[in-house]
FITI-307738 format. One record per residue (C-alpha): residue number from 1; y, z, x. Coordinates in Angstrom, 2 decimals. Example, Ala and Ser with C-alpha at 12.3 -4.5 7.8 and 13.67 -1.06 7.14 Angstrom:
<sites>
    k        v        w        u
    1    -4.50     7.80    12.30
    2    -1.06     7.14    13.67
</sites>
This chain:
<sites>
    k        v        w        u
    1    10.81    14.73   -12.37
    2    10.73    17.97   -10.40
    3     7.11    17.36    -9.65
    4     7.79    13.74    -8.54
    5    10.48    14.85    -6.11
    6     8.28    17.64    -4.64
    7     5.31    14.74    -4.03
    8     7.51    12.48    -2.56
    9     8.96    15.08    -0.15
   10     5.40    16.30     0.38
   11     4.32    12.68     1.52
   12     7.46    12.25     3.82
   13     6.46    15.30     5.65
   14     2.78    14.30     5.83
   15     3.56    10.89     7.24
   16     6.23    11.84     9.77
   17     3.80    15.00    11.12
   18     0.87    12.28    11.35
   19     3.10     9.68    13.16
   20     3.61    12.60    15.81
   21     0.09    12.36    16.86
   22    -1.11     8.84    15.75
   23     1.10     6.08    14.35
   24    -2.14     4.42    13.07
   25    -3.20     7.46    11.07
   26     0.43     7.74     9.60
   27     0.07     3.95     8.52
   28    -3.18     4.38     7.16
   29    -2.04     7.43     5.21
   30     1.03     5.62     4.14
   31    -1.02     2.74     2.59
   32    -3.25     5.33     0.75
   33    -0.37     6.95    -0.78
   34     1.13     3.65    -1.85
   35    -2.24     2.83    -3.54
   36    -2.37     6.15    -5.25
   37    -1.28     6.52    -8.75
   38    -0.44    10.10    -8.35
   39     1.02    10.36   -11.87
   40    -2.35     9.80   -13.38
   41    -3.01    13.83   -12.65
   42    -0.41    14.39   -15.40
   43    -2.08    11.89   -17.83
   44    -1.84    12.64   -21.61
   45    -4.34    10.98   -23.86
   46    -2.86     8.76   -26.77
   47    -4.63     8.13   -29.77
   48    -5.90     4.42   -30.08
   49    -5.92     2.68   -33.44
   50    -8.64     0.71   -35.02
   51   -10.22    -0.02   -31.73
   52   -13.78    -0.60   -30.47
   53   -14.30     1.86   -27.38
   54   -15.83    -0.24   -24.49
   55   -17.60     1.36   -21.62
   56   -17.84    -1.00   -18.42
   57   -18.81    -0.62   -15.01
   58   -16.78    -2.32   -12.07
   59   -17.73    -1.78    -8.30
   60   -19.48     1.66    -9.07
   61   -16.65     2.85   -11.18
   62   -16.67     3.88   -14.70
   63   -14.00     2.00   -16.68
   64   -12.67     2.72   -20.14
   65   -11.63    -0.06   -22.42
   66   -10.64    -1.14   -26.12
   67   -11.50    -4.11   -28.57
   68    -9.41    -4.71   -31.41
   69   -10.06    -7.42   -34.13
   70   -13.27    -9.43   -35.09
   71   -14.94   -12.03   -33.11
   72   -12.40   -15.18   -32.94
   73   -12.05   -18.29   -31.18
   74    -8.86   -16.98   -29.67
   75    -9.18   -14.00   -27.07
   76    -6.17   -12.25   -25.15
   77    -6.40    -9.53   -22.60
   78    -3.82    -6.90   -22.14
   79    -3.12    -5.90   -18.34
   80    -1.21    -2.86   -17.93
   81     0.76    -1.77   -14.97
   82     0.78     0.82   -11.94
   83     0.72     4.40   -13.11
   84    -0.03     3.19   -16.75
   85    -2.67     2.67   -19.02
   86    -4.09     0.21   -21.91
   87    -3.22     2.63   -24.71
   88     0.37     2.37   -23.97
   89     0.12    -1.46   -25.08
   90    -1.87    -1.26   -28.36
   91     1.16    -1.84   -30.34
   92     0.73    -5.61   -28.94
   93    -2.71    -5.37   -29.71
   94    -2.43    -4.84   -33.54
   95     0.19    -7.47   -33.93
   96    -2.15    -9.95   -31.86
   97    -5.14    -9.26   -34.33
   98    -2.64   -10.04   -37.21
   99    -2.17   -13.57   -35.39
  100    -5.84   -14.10   -35.23
  101    -6.86   -13.05   -31.87
  102    -9.92   -10.66   -30.56
  103    -7.94    -8.69   -28.28
  104    -9.13    -6.55   -24.98
  105    -7.31    -3.96   -22.74
  106    -8.95    -1.96   -19.94
  107    -7.53     1.03   -18.03
  108    -7.74    -0.11   -14.43
  109    -9.42     1.75   -11.59
  110    -7.69     5.25   -11.02
  111    -5.73     4.70   -14.23
  112    -6.10     6.37   -17.78
  113    -9.64     7.61   -18.14
  114   -11.28     5.18   -15.70
  115   -12.52     6.59   -12.34
  116   -11.27     5.84    -9.02
  117    -8.74     7.16    -6.75
  118    -6.54     4.20    -5.66
  119    -5.65     0.76    -6.71
  120    -4.28    -2.19    -4.59
  121    -3.52    -5.85    -5.55
  122    -6.81    -7.40    -4.25
  123    -8.86    -4.87    -6.22
  124    -6.83    -5.18    -9.34
  125    -7.10    -8.94    -9.15
  126   -11.12    -8.83    -8.67
  127   -10.90    -6.53   -11.73
  128    -9.11    -9.07   -13.94
  129   -11.65   -11.75   -12.83
  130   -14.50    -9.65   -13.48
  131   -13.11    -8.88   -17.09
  132   -12.69   -12.50   -17.53
  133   -16.23   -13.64   -16.46
  134   -17.88   -10.88   -18.87
  135   -15.47   -10.71   -21.70
  136   -13.55   -14.19   -21.79
  137   -12.70   -16.78   -21.43
  138    -9.20   -15.59   -22.55
  139    -6.73   -17.88   -24.22
  140    -3.81   -15.52   -23.47
  141    -2.85   -12.74   -21.08
  142     0.10    -9.99   -21.85
  143     0.90    -8.27   -18.53
  144     3.41    -5.61   -17.28
  145     4.59    -5.09   -13.79
  146     1.55    -4.94   -11.36
  147    -0.67    -6.05   -14.00
  148     1.51    -9.20   -14.04
  149     0.56    -9.69   -10.36
  150    -2.84    -8.80   -10.58
  151    -3.31   -11.56   -13.36
  152    -1.27   -14.32   -11.71
  153    -3.39   -13.89    -8.59
  154    -6.54   -14.30   -11.04
  155    -5.15   -17.22   -12.71
  156    -4.25   -19.19    -9.36
  157    -7.93   -19.48    -8.80
  158    -8.75   -20.41   -12.15
  159    -9.60   -24.23   -12.38
  160    -8.28   -26.02   -15.56
  161    -5.86   -23.07   -16.67
  162    -3.66   -25.53   -18.61
  163    -4.57   -24.16   -21.75
  164    -4.12   -20.41   -20.87
  165    -0.67   -18.85   -22.18
  166     0.53   -16.05   -19.84
  167     3.18   -13.11   -20.55
  168     4.80   -11.76   -17.82
  169     7.01    -8.77   -18.78
  170     9.03    -7.25   -15.40
  171     6.08    -8.17   -13.24
  172     5.62    -7.11    -9.78
  173     6.50   -10.62    -8.37
  174     7.17    -9.77    -4.52
  175     4.92    -7.24    -2.79
  176     6.88    -7.44     0.31
  177    10.03    -6.00    -1.47
  178     7.93    -3.50    -3.22
  179     6.52    -2.15     0.06
  180    10.10    -2.15     1.59
  181    10.99    -0.04    -1.28
  182     8.24     2.13    -0.69
  183     9.18     2.53     3.22
  184    12.91     3.52     2.05
  185    11.70     6.15    -0.46
  186     9.16     7.43     2.19
  187    11.60     6.99     5.08
  188     9.12     5.10     7.10
  189    11.46     3.59     9.77
  190     8.86     3.53    12.75
  191     7.80    -0.29    13.16
  192     4.56     0.74    14.50
  193     3.70     2.93    11.28
  194     4.69     0.01     9.39
  195     2.59    -2.38    11.42
  196    -0.51    -0.37    10.69
  197     0.21    -0.20     6.88
  198     0.41    -4.01     6.92
  199    -2.98    -3.88     8.89
  200    -4.65    -2.44     5.91
  201    -3.59    -5.38     3.79
  202    -5.01    -7.67     6.27
  203    -8.23    -5.83     6.54
  204    -8.92    -5.49     2.78
  205    -8.22    -8.87     1.79
  206    -7.82   -11.22     4.95
  207    -4.58   -12.42     3.50
  208    -0.89   -11.93     4.70
  209     1.71   -10.23     2.50
  210     3.25   -13.42     1.36
  211     0.09   -14.17    -0.21
  212     0.71   -11.59    -2.84
  213     3.52   -13.12    -4.80
  214     4.27   -14.85    -7.76
  215     6.41   -17.83    -5.88
  216     2.87   -18.54    -4.23
  217     0.81   -18.18    -7.69
  218     3.44   -20.09    -9.78
  219     2.51   -23.75    -8.59
  220    -1.14   -22.86    -9.58
  221    -0.51   -21.54   -12.99
  222    -0.24   -24.71   -15.21
  223    -0.32   -23.37   -18.88
  224     2.85   -22.10   -20.56
  225     4.46   -19.03   -19.01
  226     6.92   -16.62   -20.85
  227     8.74   -14.28   -18.13
  228    10.65   -11.31   -19.71
  229    13.08    -9.21   -17.32
  230    15.77    -6.71   -17.47
  231    18.65    -7.21   -15.72
  232    18.83    -3.41   -14.91
  233    15.10    -3.09   -13.72
  234    15.13    -0.74   -10.85
  235    11.31    -1.00    -9.98
  236    10.86    -4.77    -9.97
  237    13.98    -6.58    -8.95
  238    15.27    -9.18   -11.44
  239    16.07   -11.54    -8.49
  240    12.67   -12.53    -7.95
  241    12.72   -13.91   -11.44
  242    15.99   -15.54   -10.96
  243    14.85   -17.27    -7.59
  244    11.61   -18.62    -9.48
  245    13.86   -19.97   -12.22
  246    15.79   -22.00    -9.73
  247    12.42   -23.80    -9.07
  248    12.40   -25.40   -12.41
  249     8.96   -25.21   -13.13
  250     8.68   -26.97   -16.65
  251     5.92   -24.72   -17.91
  252     7.90   -21.41   -17.11
  253    10.32   -20.05   -19.69
  254    12.68   -17.12   -18.57
  255    14.19   -14.42   -20.92
  256    16.60   -11.79   -19.53
  257    17.44    -8.50   -21.15
  258    20.07    -6.06   -20.89
  259    19.52    -1.85   -20.31
  260    15.99    -2.03   -20.99
  261    15.14    -0.96   -17.61
  262    11.38    -1.33   -16.54
  263     9.19     0.38   -19.21
  264    11.37     0.41   -22.40
  265    11.38    -3.52   -22.24
  266     7.83    -3.82   -23.50
  267     8.65    -1.48   -26.41
  268    11.69    -3.63   -27.47
  269    11.24    -4.97   -30.90
  270    13.16    -8.24   -29.79
  271    10.99    -8.56   -26.79
  272     7.68    -8.10   -28.89
  273     8.91   -10.73   -31.28
  274     9.53   -13.29   -28.62
  275     6.01   -12.39   -27.18
  276     4.63   -13.10   -30.70
  277     6.29   -16.17   -31.22
  278     5.26   -17.37   -27.72
  279     1.72   -16.68   -28.46
</sites>
């Protein structure tokens, strides 16, 4: 926690000083900070049980991955969140194997033991699409946080996705809100610096920020979707889930939990049981 506070203070000072000389450089630096999983520098390896290790390459990066279970007619992909890694979700993999799935999970670029320095939504979406092409097609996706957004962006472009089951655990549903939270944390109140920040998104993707949302993807996701969100989540606001629930999409089912927050939720026994029953 002390290290995190130090980094936040350091980044605030860096952006403020840069803005004195160049709003554009300050905005670009802020975007790079936003896309950098700095907690990766404190990564601790976790033993992986009953898995085959996979080595994969994506856009010049060395990617670490895992495969559980024997070859099967059913395949599932686990997609972790920002500042996380595949190993933290192996408890899902072992139970999925027991249900007859062949299960895959990969450390995203700049996460776990995969190489890379930054990760943004368009890169993560492309990464999921590449994994689907080379190891899929997948019948089910189990996702958390940023992984939920990346997977939804991918599925919105998959034709005939009616058969695909998707689990969204505390998904990063609204990129606009997450960026505004970042601006508050970094004390970026200068509108020009913010504009240059958003210019990076347009440059990399050709899309406006509204494109990176579950609200846009949901009408294009035709398979069964289970969305689980905690009412006390301080990272990804539960209000996004509640707003989408009001849309009444018949293939979406929502479960709201209490006092599990953003990360304990995917370790909760009741949540895991709901996921397994859904799949």
